[in-house]
C-alpha positions as a Markdown table, in Angstrom:
| # | Residue | x | y | z |
|---|---|---|---|---|
| 1 | Met | -21.7 | -33.2 | 8.6 |
| 2 | Asn | -20.9 | -29.3 | 8.4 |
| 3 | Ile | -19.9 | -28.1 | 5.2 |
| 4 | Thr | -19.7 | -24.5 | 6.6 |
| 5 | Arg | -17.2 | -25.7 | 9.5 |
| 6 | Gly | -14.3 | -23.0 | 8.9 |
| 7 | Ile | -16.2 | -20.2 | 7.3 |
| 8 | Asp | -15.6 | -17.6 | 10.0 |
| 9 | Ser | -11.9 | -18.1 | 10.0 |
| 10 | Leu | -11.1 | -16.7 | 6.5 |
| 11 | Tyr | -8.1 | -13.5 | 6.3 |
| 12 | Pro | -7.1 | -11.3 | 3.9 |
| 13 | Glu | -3.6 | -12.0 | 2.6 |
| 14 | Tyr | -0.7 | -11.1 | 3.9 |
| 15 | Asp | -0.2 | -7.9 | 2.6 |
| 16 | Trp | -3.7 | -6.1 | 2.5 |
| 17 | Trp | -2.9 | -3.4 | 4.3 |
| 18 | Asp | 0.2 | -2.1 | 0.9 |
| 19 | Leu | -2.4 | 0.4 | -0.7 |
| 20 | Glu | -3.9 | 2.0 | 2.6 |
| 21 | Phe | -0.3 | 2.4 | 3.8 |
| 22 | Glu | 0.6 | 4.7 | 0.8 |
| 23 | Cys | -2.5 | 6.4 | 1.1 |
| 24 | Phe | -1.9 | 7.8 | 4.9 |
| 25 | Lys | 1.9 | 8.1 | 4.0 |
| 26 | Glu | 0.7 | 10.7 | 1.3 |
| 27 | Asp | -2.4 | 12.1 | 3.1 |
| 28 | Leu | -0.1 | 13.1 | 6.5 |
| 29 | Ala | 2.5 | 14.1 | 4.3 |
| 30 | Thr | 0.4 | 17.0 | 3.5 |
| 31 | Arg | -0.3 | 17.9 | 7.0 |
| 32 | Gly | 3.6 | 18.2 | 7.7 |
| 33 | Ile | 3.5 | 14.5 | 8.8 |
| 34 | Val | 6.4 | 12.8 | 6.8 |
| 35 | Ile | 6.5 | 9.1 | 7.2 |
| 36 | Gly | 10.1 | 7.0 | 6.9 |
| 37 | Thr | 10.8 | 3.9 | 4.8 |
| 38 | Asp | 11.4 | 0.7 | 6.0 |
| 39 | Ile | 13.0 | -2.0 | 4.1 |
| 40 | Arg | 11.1 | -5.3 | 3.6 |
| 41 | Gly | 13.4 | -7.1 | 1.5 |
| 42 | Lys | 14.8 | -7.6 | -2.1 |
| 43 | Asn | 12.9 | -8.5 | -5.1 |
| 44 | Arg | 14.0 | -11.4 | -7.5 |
| 45 | Lys | 16.3 | -8.8 | -8.9 |
| 46 | Gly | 18.0 | -8.1 | -6.2 |
| 47 | Glu | 16.4 | -4.4 | -5.9 |
| 48 | Thr | 15.4 | -3.4 | -2.6 |
| 49 | Ile | 12.0 | -3.0 | -1.9 |
| 50 | Leu | 10.7 | -0.3 | 0.7 |
| 51 | Glu | 7.4 | 0.5 | 2.4 |
| 52 | Pro | 6.4 | 3.4 | 5.0 |
| 53 | Ala | 7.2 | 2.9 | 7.9 |
| 54 | Ile | 4.0 | 1.8 | 9.6 |
| 55 | Ser | 3.6 | -0.9 | 12.4 |
| 56 | Phe | 0.1 | -2.6 | 13.5 |
| 57 | Ser | -1.4 | -5.5 | 15.4 |
| 58 | Gly | -4.9 | -6.3 | 15.8 |
| 59 | Phe | -7.7 | -6.3 | 16.1 |
| 60 | Tyr | -9.7 | -7.0 | 19.0 |
| 61 | Ser | -6.7 | -8.3 | 21.4 |
| 62 | Gln | -4.8 | -6.4 | 24.3 |
| 63 | Gly | -1.5 | -4.5 | 22.6 |
| 64 | Asp | -3.4 | -3.9 | 19.5 |
| 65 | Gly | -2.5 | -0.6 | 17.9 |
| 66 | Leu | -0.4 | 1.2 | 14.8 |
| 67 | Ala | 2.9 | 3.7 | 15.1 |
| 68 | Phe | 5.0 | 5.2 | 12.4 |
| 69 | Asp | 8.5 | 6.9 | 12.4 |
| 70 | Ala | 8.4 | 10.2 | 10.7 |
| 71 | Thr | 9.5 | 13.8 | 10.8 |
| 72 | Ile | 7.7 | 16.8 | 11.2 |
| 73 | Asp | 7.2 | 19.3 | 8.5 |
| 74 | Trp | 7.1 | 22.7 | 10.7 |
| 75 | Ala | 5.6 | 24.7 | 7.8 |
| 76 | Lys | 2.9 | 22.4 | 7.0 |
| 77 | Phe | 2.4 | 21.4 | 10.0 |
| 78 | Leu | 1.8 | 24.5 | 11.5 |
| 79 | Glu | -0.9 | 25.0 | 8.5 |
| 80 | Thr | -2.8 | 22.6 | 8.9 |
| 81 | His | -3.1 | 22.1 | 12.7 |
| 82 | Ser | -5.1 | 25.3 | 13.7 |
| 83 | Ser | -5.0 | 24.6 | 17.4 |
| 84 | Phe | -1.4 | 24.9 | 17.4 |
| 85 | Ala | -0.8 | 28.4 | 17.7 |
| 86 | Glu | -3.5 | 28.8 | 20.4 |
| 87 | Gln | -2.6 | 26.0 | 22.5 |
| 88 | Leu | 1.5 | 26.7 | 22.0 |
| 89 | Pro | 1.8 | 30.3 | 21.1 |
| 90 | Glu | 5.1 | 30.9 | 21.9 |
| 91 | Trp | 5.9 | 27.7 | 19.8 |
| 92 | Tyr | 4.1 | 28.8 | 17.0 |
| 93 | Leu | 5.9 | 32.3 | 16.8 |
| 94 | Leu | 9.3 | 30.7 | 16.8 |
| 95 | Leu | 8.4 | 28.3 | 14.4 |
| 96 | Ala | 6.2 | 29.9 | 12.0 |
| 97 | Ala | 9.4 | 32.5 | 11.2 |
| 98 | Asn | 12.1 | 29.7 | 11.9 |
| 99 | Pro | 10.7 | 26.4 | 10.3 |
| 100 | Asn | 14.4 | 24.6 | 10.4 |
| 101 | Asp | 15.3 | 25.4 | 13.7 |
| 102 | Val | 13.5 | 22.3 | 15.6 |
| 103 | Ile | 14.0 | 19.2 | 14.2 |
| 104 | Ala | 11.2 | 16.7 | 15.1 |
| 105 | Ser | 10.3 | 13.0 | 14.7 |
| 106 | Thr | 8.4 | 10.2 | 16.0 |
| 107 | Lys | 10.3 | 6.9 | 16.5 |
| 108 | Arg | 8.6 | 3.4 | 17.0 |
| 109 | Asn | 8.9 | 1.9 | 20.1 |
| 110 | Thr | 11.7 | -1.2 | 19.9 |
| 111 | Arg | 9.9 | -2.9 | 22.5 |
| 112 | His | 6.2 | -2.7 | 21.6 |
| 113 | Asn | 6.3 | -1.1 | 17.7 |
| 114 | Asn | 2.7 | -0.4 | 17.8 |
| 115 | Gln | 3.7 | 2.6 | 20.4 |
| 116 | Met | 5.8 | 5.6 | 19.5 |
| 117 | Gly | 7.7 | 8.7 | 21.2 |
| 118 | Val | 8.4 | 11.8 | 19.8 |
| 119 | Ser | 12.0 | 13.6 | 19.8 |
| 120 | Cys | 12.5 | 17.6 | 19.3 |
| 121 | Glu | 15.9 | 18.9 | 19.4 |
| 122 | Trp | 17.8 | 22.4 | 18.0 |
| 123 | Asn | 19.2 | 22.1 | 14.9 |
| 124 | Ser | 22.4 | 23.6 | 15.6 |
| 125 | Ala | 25.3 | 23.1 | 18.3 |
| 126 | Ser | 24.9 | 24.7 | 21.8 |
| 127 | Pro | 23.9 | 27.3 | 22.8 |
| 128 | Phe | 21.1 | 27.7 | 20.0 |
| 129 | Glu | 20.5 | 31.2 | 18.7 |
| 130 | Val | 16.9 | 32.2 | 17.4 |
| 131 | Glu | 17.4 | 34.0 | 14.3 |
| 132 | His | 14.1 | 35.8 | 13.3 |
| 133 | Gly | 10.9 | 36.7 | 14.4 |
| 134 | Phe | 9.8 | 37.6 | 17.9 |
| 135 | Phe | 12.2 | 35.7 | 19.8 |
| 136 | Ala | 15.4 | 37.0 | 17.4 |
| 137 | Gly | 18.6 | 37.0 | 19.2 |
| 138 | Met | 17.3 | 34.9 | 22.4 |
| 139 | Ile | 19.3 | 31.6 | 23.0 |
| 140 | Glu | 17.5 | 28.7 | 24.1 |
| 141 | Asp | 18.0 | 29.5 | 28.3 |
| 142 | Glu | 16.1 | 32.2 | 27.9 |
| 143 | Leu | 13.4 | 31.1 | 25.8 |
| 144 | Pro | 10.1 | 30.7 | 28.0 |
| 145 | Met | 8.9 | 27.6 | 26.5 |
| 146 | Thr | 10.6 | 24.2 | 26.6 |
| 147 | Leu | 11.7 | 21.1 | 24.1 |
| 148 | Ala | 9.2 | 18.6 | 26.6 |
| 149 | Glu | 5.8 | 20.3 | 26.1 |
| 150 | Leu | 6.7 | 20.7 | 21.8 |
| 151 | Glu | 7.3 | 17.1 | 21.9 |
| 152 | Glu | 4.2 | 16.1 | 24.4 |
| 153 | Trp | 2.1 | 18.5 | 21.7 |
| 154 | Val | 3.2 | 16.5 | 18.6 |
| 155 | Leu | 3.2 | 13.4 | 20.3 |
| 156 | Gly | -1.0 | 14.6 | 20.9 |
| 157 | Ala | -1.1 | 14.8 | 17.2 |
| 158 | Cys | 0.4 | 11.9 | 15.8 |
| 159 | Glu | -0.7 | 9.5 | 17.9 |
| 160 | Ala | -4.3 | 11.0 | 16.8 |
| 161 | Glu | -3.2 | 10.1 | 13.6 |
| 162 | Ala | -2.1 | 6.8 | 14.6 |
| 163 | Thr | -5.6 | 6.0 | 15.7 |
| 164 | Lys | -7.4 | 7.2 | 12.8 |
| 165 | Met | -5.3 | 4.8 | 10.7 |
| 166 | Tyr | -5.7 | 2.0 | 12.8 |
| 167 | Glu | -9.6 | 2.9 | 13.0 |
| 168 | Ser | -9.5 | 2.9 | 9.6 |
| 169 | Leu | -7.5 | -0.3 | 8.4 |
| 170 | Glu | -9.9 | -2.1 | 11.2 |
| 171 | Ser | -12.5 | -0.7 | 8.8 |
| 172 | Thr | -11.2 | -2.4 | 5.5 |
| 173 | Tyr | -10.0 | -5.8 | 7.3 |
| 174 | Glu | -13.6 | -6.4 | 8.7 |
| 175 | Ala | -14.8 | -5.5 | 4.7 |
| 176 | Glu | -12.4 | -7.5 | 3.4 |
| 177 | Cys | -13.1 | -10.7 | 5.7 |
| 178 | Glu | -16.5 | -10.3 | 4.9 |
| 179 | Tyr | -16.1 | -10.0 | 1.1 |
| 180 | Leu | -14.0 | -13.4 | 1.8 |
| 181 | Arg | -17.1 | -14.7 | 3.4 |
| 182 | Glu | -19.4 | -14.4 | 1.2 |
| 183 | Gln | -17.1 | -15.4 | -1.9 |
| 184 | Glu | -17.0 | -19.2 | 0.5 |
| 185 | Val | -20.9 | -19.0 | 0.7 |
| 186 | Glu | -21.3 | -18.6 | -2.7 |
| 187 | Ser | -18.9 | -21.5 | -3.8 |
| 188 | Leu | -20.4 | -23.9 | -1.1 |
| 189 | Ile | -24.2 | -22.9 | -2.0 |
| 190 | Glu | -22.5 | -24.2 | -5.9 |
| 191 | Glu | -20.5 | -27.2 | -4.7 |
| 192 | Asn | -23.5 | -28.5 | -2.5 |
| 193 | Leu | -26.4 | -27.6 | -4.5 |
| 194 | Asp | -28.3 | -30.5 | -4.8 |
| 195 | Ala | -28.0 | -31.6 | -0.9 |
| 196 | Val | -28.6 | -28.0 | -0.1 |
| 197 | Arg | -31.9 | -28.0 | -1.9 |
| 198 | Glu | -32.6 | -31.6 | -0.1 |
| 199 | Ala | -32.1 | -29.6 | 3.2 |
| 200 | Leu | -34.3 | -26.6 | 2.4 |
| 201 | Ala | -37.3 | -29.1 | 1.5 |
| 202 | Met | -36.5 | -30.7 | 4.5 |
| 203 | Phe | -36.3 | -28.1 | 7.1 |
| 204 | Pro | -36.6 | -28.1 | 9.8 |
| 205 | Glu | -35.4 | -31.4 | 9.9 |
| 206 | Glu | -32.0 | -32.8 | 9.9 |
| 207 | His | -30.2 | -33.4 | 6.6 |
| 208 | Asp | -27.3 | -35.7 | 6.4 |
| 209 | Glu | -25.2 | -33.7 | 4.4 |
| 210 | Val | -26.1 | -30.2 | 5.0 |
| 211 | Asp | -27.2 | -30.0 | 8.9 |
| 212 | Leu | -29.6 | -26.7 | 10.5 |
| 213 | Gln | -26.0 | -25.0 | 11.0 |
| 214 | Asp | -25.1 | -25.2 | 7.7 |
| 215 | Leu | -27.8 | -23.4 | 6.8 |
| 216 | Arg | -27.9 | -20.5 | 9.0 |
| 217 | Glu | -24.1 | -19.9 | 8.0 |
| 218 | Leu | -25.1 | -19.4 | 4.4 |
| 219 | Gly | -27.9 | -17.5 | 4.7 |
| 220 | Leu | -30.4 | -20.0 | 3.7 |
| 221 | Ala | -32.4 | -20.2 | 7.0 |
| 222 | Glu | -33.4 | -18.4 | 10.4 |
| 223 | Arg | -34.6 | -19.4 | 13.5 |
| 224 | Arg | -37.9 | -20.7 | 12.3 |
| 225 | Asp | -38.3 | -20.0 | 8.7 |
| 226 | Leu | -36.4 | -20.0 | 5.3 |
| 227 | Thr | -34.7 | -16.5 | 4.6 |
| 228 | Pro | -35.8 | -15.1 | 1.0 |
| 229 | Arg | -32.7 | -16.7 | -0.8 |
| 230 | Gly | -33.4 | -19.8 | 1.3 |
| 231 | Lys | -36.6 | -20.0 | -0.8 |
| 232 | Glu | -35.6 | -18.9 | -3.7 |
| 233 | Leu | -33.2 | -21.7 | -4.0 |
| 234 | Leu | -36.1 | -23.9 | -2.9 |
| 235 | Cys | -38.6 | -22.7 | -5.3 |
| 236 | Lys | -35.8 | -23.3 | -8.1 |
| 237 | Arg | -35.5 | -26.9 | -7.0 |
| 238 | Glu | -39.3 | -27.9 | -6.7 |
| 239 | Asn | -39.5 | -26.0 | -10.5 |
């Protein structure tokens, strides 16, 4: 008999990530990455339920990852991404003076929604003309930079954020699993207390109901000796 069978197959509830998604959304908004919304469904009153437009899968298998749909708020983005001005100085000069001239957004891949791409386009019919700042009066074909290089930079920044979000979710998931396991261990000890104490008294000999693997999974025994918790339970039985 193995009373701890399945103890390592305990997983958090389906929507354990909801609170973290909301925190991600609020945090990224302060850095100019405004995550959109998805429609989850409707509640019993028929009201639409919205959630952050974030997708992920995991953990520990090929294809794991996270992606999101978002738009870029250039004023906040430039303010909080200090390396942008150094790496794309021309784009910094243009966007700092004309933050509404380029529409930038991320979109999850329809075939693999844990990946995303970035699209940047002029916020005007072609030919686009810059109104303010260093490049004022120039049209898009005269500018010394391309939308493609801007897309590449923004994608890198958003992918870095997605990686941090994924790692945070992984840590939360592992902590939730560990908590559920600890709760289950306590429940199993309580439910099988007499048999557990008998098995501890017989250790390392086998017991009919609680075997050596059980004692190890319950944190009551190691390879050659009882753990402090195991000794504590055994003392209580003897007393």
